[in-house]
N, C-alpha and C positions, 0 to 999 in steps of 0.2 A: 879502794875508796872506803872510808869509814861509814858504817851504817848509822842511820838516824834513829833515835829512840822513837817508838810508836807514838808516845804522848807528844813529843816535839813535832813530829810530822803532822799529827792530827791537829795540833794547835796552829801550825803554820798554814794549814789548808782551811781551817775553820773560818767561815765568813763572820764578819762583825755586823751585828744587827742592833737596832735601837734597844737600849735597856738590858741587853743580855751580858754586857761586859762593863762593869763599873770602871770609873776613871782610874782608880788605884790599881786594879788588875791589868788594865790596858797599859798603864805606865810601867808596871812591873815587867810585863812581857816585852815592851819596847826597850827597856833598859837591858834586859837579858839579850835581846837581839844585838844591841849595840856592843855589849861585852863580847859576844861571840864573834861578831865581825871584826872588832878591834884586835881580838886575839890572833886572827889571821890563819887559823888552822881548819877552817870550814871549806869543804870542796866547793868549787865554782858553782855548780848547779844548785847546791843547797844555799850558798850565799845569795844567789839571785832570788830564790824562793823566800828566804827569811827577810831579805831586803824589801821585797814586795809586801810581805806581811807587816813589816815595820812602817811602810808608807800608809797602809790601811789603818794601823793602830794610831799613827800620828794624826791622820784626818779625823779618826773617831775621838781622840782626846781633844782636839781643837773644837770639834762640834759640841762635845760635852761642856767644855769651858765656855764657849759662846752662849750655850743655853743657860748655864749657871749665872753668867754675867748679866744676861737679860733679866734674870729673876731677882737680882740684888736691887734693893730699894734703899733709899735714904729716908730717915725720919724727918718730917717737917715739923717746925716749931711755930707756935702762935706767938703773938707779940710779948706775952708774959714768959716765954721760954718753955712752955709745956708742950709735950708731944701732941701734935694736931692731926697727924696722918702720915702717909708715906707718899713718895714720889720716885719715879725711876731714877736710878743712879746715872749721872752724866759721866761717862767714862772717857770721853774724848778730851 
């Protein structure tokens, strides 16, 4: 069985907590997991471990996107067309 680089193993086992992993880094890790799984040469036990890590990363990315979406606001205009304030973005 092929050995796993220490950094890959540590990354696969590292928990994901609020704010410690930016969206871009989480997405990059998730894309790497997908590439490795699609390649098909990962041993079964490692495949399961990195798949589980991928699920955590997916949920983390979704949570970050939901938080960002909640922060987006639209600019409201007064009758003269000037910016009058902001209102929550209606995303539905």
